C-alpha positions in Angstrom: 115.3 93.2 91.5 116.6 94.5 94.6 117.8 98.2 93.5 117.0 101.2 95.6 114.0 102.6 93.8 114.9 106.4 93.8 111.8 107.3 91.6 110.2 106.7 88.6 112.8 107.2 86.0 114.0 103.8 86.3 111.1 102.3 84.4 111.6 104.7 81.8 115.2 102.6 80.9 115.2 99.4 79.1 119.2 98.9 79.4 119.0 94.9 79.7 121.4 93.2 76.6 119.5 91.1 74.0 120.8 87.8 75.8 119.3 89.0 79.0 116.1 89.6 77.8 116.1 86.2 76.4 116.8 84.8 79.5 114.1 86.7 81.1 111.4 85.9 78.1 112.2 82.2 79.1 111.3 82.5 83.0 108.3 84.2 82.4 107.4 81.4 79.6 108.1 78.9 82.2 107.1 80.8 85.3 103.5 78.5 86.3 105.8 75.5 85.6 109.0 76.8 88.1 106.9 78.3 90.3 105.0 74.6 90.8 108.6 73.3 90.9 109.8 75.4 93.9 105.8 74.9 95.7 106.9 71.3 95.6 110.6 71.5 96.9 108.9 73.4 100.0 105.9 71.2 100.5 107.9 67.7 99.8 110.2 69.2 102.9 113.4 69.2 100.1 114.4 72.7 100.5 114.1 72.0 104.0 116.9 69.0 104.1 119.1 70.7 102.0 119.1 74.1 103.6 119.6 71.7 107.1 122.7 70.1 105.0 124.5 73.7 105.3 127.7 73.9 103.3 128.2 69.9 103.2 125.5 69.8 100.6 123.7 66.8 100.0 122.9 63.9 96.9 119.8 63.8 94.8 120.6 59.9 96.5 120.7 61.2 100.2 117.5 63.6 99.6 115.8 60.4 98.0 116.5 58.8 101.1 115.0 61.4 103.7 111.8 62.0 102.0 110.6 59.4 100.6 110.6 60.9 97.1 112.1 59.2 93.9 115.9 59.8 92.9 114.2 61.0 89.7 111.1 63.4 91.4 114.9 64.9 93.4 116.5 65.3 90.4 113.8 67.4 87.9 113.2 69.7 90.6 116.2 70.0 91.4 117.8 70.8 88.8 115.0 73.4 87.8 116.0 74.8 91.0 119.5 75.3 90.1 118.3 76.8 87.0 116.7 79.4 89.1 118.8 79.9 91.4 117.0 78.6 94.2 120.2 75.9 94.5 123.4 75.4 93.6 126.3 73.0 93.3 128.9 72.3 95.9 132.3 73.3 95.1 133.3 69.9 95.0 130.9 68.3 92.7 132.6 67.3 89.8 130.7 64.8 88.0 127.1 63.9 88.1 128.0 61.1 90.6 129.0 63.3 93.2 126.7 66.2 92.7 125.9 67.6 95.8 122.9 70.3 96.7 123.0 73.2 98.7 120.8 76.3 99.4 121.2 79.7 97.2 120.4 82.8 98.3 117.1 82.9 96.6 116.4 79.7 98.4 116.5 80.9 101.7 114.7 83.4 100.8 111.9 81.1 99.9 112.7 79.3 103.4 113.2 82.0 105.4 112.1 85.2 104.5 108.5 86.6 105.9 107.4 88.7 102.6 108.3 85.7 100.3 106.9 83.1 102.6 103.0 84.9 102.7 103.2 85.9 99.2 104.4 82.3 98.3 101.4 81.0 100.1 98.9 84.0 98.7 99.9 83.3 95.1 99.7 79.2 95.7 96.5 79.3 97.5 94.2 82.0 96.2 95.6 83.0 93.1 97.5 80.4 91.0 94.4 78.6 89.5 92.3 81.6 88.9 95.0 83.5 87.3 94.2 81.0 84.4 90.8 83.2 83.9 92.8 86.8 84.2 92.8 87.5 80.0 88.8 87.0 80.5 88.6 89.4 84.0 90.7 92.2 81.7 87.7 92.0 79.0 84.5 91.8 81.4 86.2 93.7 84.5 85.0 91.1 86.6 86.9 88.6 89.0 86.4 85.8 86.2 88.8 83.6 88.2 86.8 83.5 91.6 84.8 80.4 90.1 87.4 78.6 91.3 85.9 79.2 94.6 82.4 78.4 93.6 80.1 81.0 91.9 77.9 82.4 94.8 79.7 85.3 95.2 80.5 88.8 92.9 84.2 89.5 95.2 86.2 87.5 97.4 85.4 89.5 100.1 81.9 88.1 100.1 84.0 84.9 99.9 86.2 85.0 102.6 84.0 83.6 105.4 83.1 80.7 103.2 86.6 79.6 102.2 88.3 76.5 102.5 90.5 77.1 105.7 94.2 76.4 104.1 93.0 79.2 101.1 91.0 82.0 104.6 94.4 81.3 106.7 96.8 82.5 103.3 94.3 85.3 101.9 94.3 86.8 106.2 98.1 86.3 106.4 98.6 88.2 103.4 96.0 91.0 104.2 97.9 91.3 107.7 101.6 90.8 107.0 101.6 94.3 105.0 99.4 96.9 106.7 100.1 95.4 110.2 103.9 95.8 110.3 103.0 100.1 109.8 101.0 99.8 113.0 103.1 101.2 115.3 104.3 103.6 113.6 101.1 104.9 112.6 99.9 105.1 115.9 101.2 108.1 117.6 100.2 109.6 114.2 96.7 109.5 114.5 96.5 110.1 118.2 98.8 113.0 118.1 95.2 115.2 117.7 94.0 113.0 120.3 90.6 111.4 118.3 87.7 110.0 120.7 86.0 108.5 118.0 87.7 106.9 114.6 85.1 105.2 112.4 87.9 102.1 110.8 86.0 101.4 107.3 86.8 97.9 105.9 88.2 97.2 109.2 88.2 93.2 108.7 89.0 91.1 111.7 89.3 94.6 114.0 92.8 94.4 114.1 93.5 98.3 114.0 90.7 99.1 116.4 91.8 96.6 118.9 95.1 98.3 118.6 93.9 101.6 118.8 92.4 100.8 122.3 95.3 99.4 123.1 96.9 102.3 122.9 94.7 104.6 124.1 92.5 104.2 126.9 89.9 106.6 126.2 89.1 106.1 122.4 85.7 103.8 121.0 85.5 102.4 117.8 83.2 101.9 114.9 84.3 98.9 112.4 82.5 99.5 108.9 82.5 96.5 107.1 80.3 93.6 105.4 78.2 91.3 108.1 80.3 88.1 107.9 84.1 90.4 108.7 81.7 92.0 111.2 80.6 89.0 113.0 84.3 88.5 112.8 85.8 91.8 114.3 83.5 91.1 117.3 84.3 88.5 118.4 88.0 89.3 117.9 86.3 92.4 120.1 85.3 90.2 122.7 88.0 88.3 123.5 90.7 91.4 123.3 88.2 93.1 126.4 87.3 95.6 124.2 83.9 94.7 123.4 82.1 97.8 125.3 84.6 100.2 123.1 84.3 98.4 119.9 81.4 98.7 117.6 80.6 97.3 114.5 78.2 99.2 111.7 77.0 96.2 108.8 77.1 98.0 105.5 78.5 98.1 102.2 80.2 101.2 101.6 79.1 101.1 97.6 75.5 101.1 98.6 73.3 104.3 98.4 71.5 103.3 101.6 74.6 102.6 103.7 74.9 105.7 106.3 78.5 106.4 108.2 78.6 107.6 111.6 78.1 111.4 111.8 80.7 113.5 112.5 84.0 111.0 113.8 86.8 112.7 115.1 89.3 110.2 112.9 88.2 107.9 109.4 90.8 105.3 109.1 91.2 102.9 106.0 93.9 100.6 105.9 94.8 98.9 102.4 90.9 99.6 101.8 90.5 101.7 98.8 93.0 99.6 97.3 89.9 97.3 96.5 88.6 99.9 94.3 88.2 101.9 91.1 89.4 105.3 91.5 85.8 106.2 90.2 84.7 103.7 93.5 87.2 105.7 95.4 85.8 109.1 95.2 82.3 108.0 95.4 83.6 106.5 99.1 85.3 109.3 100.0 81.9 111.6 98.7 80.3 110.1 101.6 83.0 110.2 104.0 82.9 113.7 102.9 79.4 113.6 103.7 79.5 112.3 107.4 82.8 114.4 108.5 82.8 117.8 110.6 84.8 120.3 109.7 87.9 118.9 112.1 87.6 115.8 111.0 90.6 114.0 109.7 90.6 110.7 107.1 93.5 108.9 107.3 94.6 106.4 104.5 97.2 104.1 105.1 98.2 102.6 101.6 102.0 100.7 99.9 102.0 102.6 96.9 104.0 100.8 94.4 105.9 104.4 93.4 106.7 105.1 97.1 108.6 101.7 98.1 112.3 101.5 99.2 113.2 98.7 96.4 112.4 96.9 93.1 111.3 93.8 94.6 108.6 95.5 96.6 107.1 97.1 94.0 107.0 93.8 91.9 105.3 92.5 93.9 102.9 95.5 94.4 102.2 95.4 90.5 101.8 91.7 90.6 99.0 92.0 93.1 96.7 94.5 91.0 96.4 91.0 89.1 94.8 89.2 92.2 92.5 91.9 92.5 92.0 91.8 88.3 91.5 88.3 88.5 90.1 86.9 92.1 89.0 89.8 94.3 86.9 92.7 92.1 88.0 93.0 88.3 88.6 96.4 88.9 90.9 97.8 91.4 94.9 97.4 91.5 98.0 98.9 94.0 97.8 102.5 92.7 100.4 105.1 92.6 100.5 108.1 95.1 99.4 110.9 92.9 96.4 109.1 90.8 95.3 107.9 94.3 95.9 111.3 96.2 93.5 112.9 93.0 90.9 110.9 93.4 90.4 111.3 97.0 90.8 115.5 96.9 87.9 115.0 93.9 85.7 114.3 96.3 86.2 117.3 98.4 89.4 116.7 100.9 92.6 118.7 100.7 96.3 116.4 101.4 97.4 117.5 104.6 100.5 115.5 105.1 102.1 112.4 103.9 103.8 110.1 105.5 105.9 107.4 103.6 108.2 104.6 104.6 106.2 103.3 107.6 107.2 99.6 108.7 109.5 97.6 107.3 106.8 97.3 103.8 106.8 101.2 103.1 103.7 102.0 103.4 102.3 105.5 103.4 99.8 107.2 105.4 98.0 109.7 103.9 96.0 112.7 105.9 93.5 114.5 104.4 91.0 117.0 105.5 87.8 118.1 104.1 86.8 121.0 102.5 84.2 123.2 103.4 
């Protein structure tokens, strides 16, 4: 899955051999069990101990001694990890009695690669239990899996401030890991036009607004978000020393009563529109159009799954769509370039420029101007 993805043509081919297809089918059939096997290897420190053993490898007995996990438990987990290429056997393993486990390349990614670690924690802590209700979510158009955290909310965004600390940490780590990496490359693009007032819709914890204030001493920011999020944003703005330049506006962007700040120089939406259906995106952008002046520029930062450098990243984005279906809101997904642009232009905007491959996660920064 690390092949370079040149274009959509890859998805038009089915070149896999039948015997390989059968192996892939077994991986899918047992994936809930294998996922939890790797999670156990992580949480019980077995993977770390094997990595520490290096090229010499380490036996199941010695792993058991170091972790306190039974030798049986070590073996069932490690044998599954062999089948997944998470682990491999040392070259001098000639019998069951002298077998030693070594970390494979996939195992290294699980332990050391930040993208993989972030995704793994997010799936385990946020998505895993709720994924059982995916088919129900497809039928109803609602995030039926969200019920694993309680029945008070209709979307996960309303629930964020009330999630258990571990789950909350994994959610925000996932949310910020992707978009934040693109900020250094996005800032010069946005500030090339010297905006003095930027409306940050879906500003979340104020990371972008703080980055803007740090980048330009004259800009002021207005964060538009739900009350629970703006409270956190205000706190973070104060801590960063920008309380006088970062303002907040409480409101549900889909609510007809929500009126956006008028005639800003720029409107910023980072990893925000993927939280809505295409029809809702058009509705949101019509509201943005109402507040815009002729010179207002709209910046949309999104990871588009058909604009990624590698198949692994596209796969992760396609899988993230399932999180939106069963946990977040029931009706949004990670979009392709053309469908997102079309939804925004339908609201009365014209695509001015498109900047792809920002940051290591290949974000796209789409810049729109209003059609007046």
